[in-house]
C-alpha positions in Angstrom: 0.0 0.0 0.0 2.9 2.3 0.6 3.7 2.4 -3.1 0.1 3.4 -3.8 0.4 6.2 -1.3 3.6 7.3 -2.8 2.1 7.3 -6.3 -0.9 9.4 -5.1 1.3 11.9 -3.3 3.4 12.4 -6.5 0.2 13.4 -8.3 -1.0 15.9 -5.8 -0.3 19.6 -6.1 1.2 19.9 -2.6 3.8 17.1 -3.1 4.4 17.1 -6.9 7.7 19.0 -6.6 9.2 16.5 -4.1 11.8 13.9 -4.9 11.1 10.1 -4.7 13.0 10.0 -1.4 11.1 12.9 0.1 7.8 11.4 -1.0 8.8 8.1 0.6 9.5 9.8 3.9 6.0 11.5 3.9 4.4 8.2 2.9 5.8 6.7 6.0 3.6 9.1 8.0 0.5 8.1 6.1 -2.3 5.6 6.3 -5.4 4.8 4.3 -8.9 5.6 5.4 -12.4 5.1 4.0 -15.7 6.8 4.7 -19.2 6.2 3.2 -21.6 8.7 1.6 -22.7 11.6 3.8 -20.3 10.5 6.6 -18.3 13.4 8.1 -14.5 13.2 7.9 -13.9 16.1 10.3 -15.9 19.0 11.7 -15.3 22.7 11.5 -13.7 23.9 14.8 -12.2 20.5 15.7 -8.5 20.1 16.4 -6.8 19.6 13.0 -4.4 16.7 13.5 -4.2 15.3 10.0 -3.7 16.4 6.4 -5.7 14.4 4.0 -5.3 13.5 0.3 -8.4 12.4 -1.5 -7.6 9.1 -3.4 -11.1 8.3 -4.6 -14.5 9.8 -4.5 -15.6 13.4 -3.8 -15.6 15.5 -0.7 -17.9 18.4 0.1 -16.5 21.2 2.3 -19.2 22.8 4.3 -19.9 25.5 6.9 -21.6 24.3 10.0 -24.6 26.3 11.1 -25.4 26.6 14.9 -28.2 24.4 16.2 -28.9 22.9 12.8 -28.1 19.7 11.0 -25.6 20.3 8.2 -27.0 19.7 4.7 -25.6 19.7 1.2 -27.0 23.3 0.9 -24.1 24.5 3.1 -21.5 23.1 0.7 -19.1 25.8 -0.5 -16.8 23.5 -2.5 -16.6 19.9 -3.8 -13.1 18.4 -4.1 -12.2 15.6 -6.5 -9.5 13.0 -6.5 -5.9 14.1 -5.7 -7.1 17.1 -3.7 -5.6 18.1 -0.4 -7.8 18.9 2.5 -7.1 19.6 6.2 -4.3 22.1 5.5 -5.2 23.6 8.9 -3.2 20.8 10.5 -0.1 22.6 9.3 -1.0 26.2 10.5 -1.8 27.5 14.0 -4.3 27.4 15.7 -4.6 23.9 14.1 -8.4 23.9 13.9 -10.4 22.8 10.8 -12.0 25.8 9.1 -14.7 23.8 7.4 -16.4 20.4 7.8 -15.7 17.6 5.2 -18.3 15.1 4.1 -18.2 12.3 1.6 -20.2 13.3 -1.4 -19.9 10.1 -3.4 -20.8 6.5 -2.7 -17.5 6.0 -0.9 -14.4 8.2 -0.3 -10.9 6.8 -0.1 -8.4 9.0 1.6 -4.8 9.1 2.7 -4.3 10.5 6.2 -0.9 12.2 6.9 -0.1 12.8 10.5 0.1 16.6 10.7 2.6 16.8 13.6 5.0 14.3 12.0 4.7 16.2 8.7 5.4 19.6 10.4 8.5 18.1 12.1 9.8 16.7 8.9 9.3 20.0 7.0 11.1 21.9 9.8 14.0 19.5 9.7 14.1 19.6 5.9 13.6 23.2 4.9 14.1 22.8 1.2 11.2 20.4 0.6 9.4 22.2 3.4 9.5 25.4 1.5 8.3 23.6 -1.7 5.4 21.9 0.1 4.3 25.1 1.9 4.5 27.1 -1.3 2.3 24.6 -3.0 -0.1 24.6 -0.1 -0.4 28.4 -0.3 -1.2 27.9 -4.0 -3.9 25.3 -3.2 -5.6 27.6 -0.6 -5.3 30.6 -2.9 -6.9 28.8 -5.8 -9.7 27.6 -3.6 -10.4 31.1 -2.4 -10.4 32.4 -6.0 -12.8 29.7 -7.0 -15.1 30.6 -4.1 -15.0 34.2 -5.0 -15.8 33.4 -8.6 -18.8 31.3 -7.5 -20.0 34.0 -5.2 -19.6 36.6 -7.9 -21.7 34.5 -10.3 -24.5 33.9 -7.8 -27.5 36.2 -7.9 -28.0 38.3 -4.8 -31.3 37.5 -3.0 -33.5 40.5 -2.4 -35.1 40.9 1.0 
């Protein structure tokens, strides 16, 4: 399974620039995980301990509304295979900013231990810089996509 994890990591935006040896080190921190349709992977506000790579399926990122059940209507973005989620595990205050729900029949993910990854990136600043630069790009692209979606949406009149 480690070879499958390494192959997936090489295809993700956050790790694409790493060498095979660097990918192998990160794969050692990783494990596989599956969730079923509508199952929550993590909840907005929870301690962000893991970085996730979507290996199969689709994930909805949603805002949680107080005192209400979360529904698909709160989805602000849907992620496809090879996407990174849970970047909050690398940045203080280490709290997830959104909730993640499986939006397909099943979601296959790779879980990377956030603390181990941070320690590795600190001890290895060159790949650390490349990973964090790529992560900033991922976050920036998602923000731009969210802005474009919001700009295209009609404004509801009161």
